[in-house]
C-alpha positions in Angstrom: -8.5 1.1 -13.9 -7.9 4.0 -11.6 -7.6 1.7 -8.6 -5.2 -0.6 -10.4 -2.8 2.3 -11.2 -3.1 3.6 -7.7 -2.2 0.3 -6.2 0.7 -0.2 -8.6 2.0 3.1 -7.4 1.7 2.1 -3.8 3.5 -1.2 -4.5 6.3 0.6 -6.4 6.8 2.9 -3.4 6.8 -0.1 -1.0 9.5 -1.8 -3.2 11.6 1.4 -3.0 11.3 1.4 0.8 12.5 -2.2 1.0 15.5 -1.4 -1.2 16.3 1.8 0.7 16.3 -0.2 4.0 18.6 -2.8 2.5 16.0 -5.4 3.4 15.0 -8.6 1.7 11.3 -8.2 1.7 8.3 -6.4 3.3 6.2 -8.3 5.9 3.4 -5.7 6.2 2.2 -2.7 4.3 -0.2 -0.2 5.8 -2.3 2.2 3.7 -4.7 4.9 4.9 -7.6 5.7 2.7 -9.4 9.0 3.2 -13.1 9.1 3.7 -13.7 10.7 0.2 -10.9 8.8 -1.6 -12.1 6.6 -4.5 -10.4 3.4 -3.5 -12.5 0.3 -2.6 -10.5 -1.8 -0.1 -11.8 -5.0 -1.6 -10.8 -4.0 -5.1 -7.5 -2.7 -3.8 -6.7 -6.1 -2.3 -7.3 -7.8 -5.7 -5.1 -5.3 -7.5 -2.5 -5.6 -4.8 -2.3 -9.4 -5.2 -1.6 -8.9 -8.9 0.8 -6.0 -8.5 3.1 -7.6 -6.0 3.9 -10.8 -7.9 7.6 -11.2 -8.3 8.5 -8.3 -6.0 10.0 -8.1 -2.5 6.6 -7.2 -1.2 4.9 -10.4 -2.6 4.3 -12.0 0.7 3.4 -8.8 2.6 0.2 -8.4 4.5 -1.8 -5.5 3.2 -3.6 -3.5 5.9 -6.0 -0.8 4.7 -7.5 1.7 7.2 -10.4 3.8 5.9 -11.0 7.1 7.6 -14.7 8.0 8.2 -14.6 11.8 8.6 -15.1 13.6 5.2 -14.2 16.9 6.7 -10.7 16.0 7.9 -7.6 17.0 6.0 -6.6 14.3 3.6 -10.1 13.0 3.1 -9.3 12.5 -0.6 -5.9 11.0 0.0 -4.6 7.4 -0.2 -1.4 7.3 1.8 1.3 4.6 2.3 1.7 4.9 6.0 4.2 2.2 6.8 6.2 -0.7 5.4 7.5 -3.3 7.8 10.7 -4.8 6.3 12.5 -8.1 7.1 16.0 -9.2 6.6 19.0 -7.5 5.1 21.3 -5.0 6.7 
């Protein structure tokens, strides 16, 4: 359940980015997962598919990069690093 809520939060932020840009949709969403973060990329993909239905990020490609160094700053973080938008202003 934790993963589903986290992914819904990332999708909500991506939808905000699309709206702020005056765009029609997102083409690609990139997420960085810290080495110690509790987010399984496979499970995240499943939750992402459910969370984006009916949103401007529905057709976006999800790219997840997992860090490998548990001693780096942000090792516990899950960060929306970029949203590539298409169309609009």
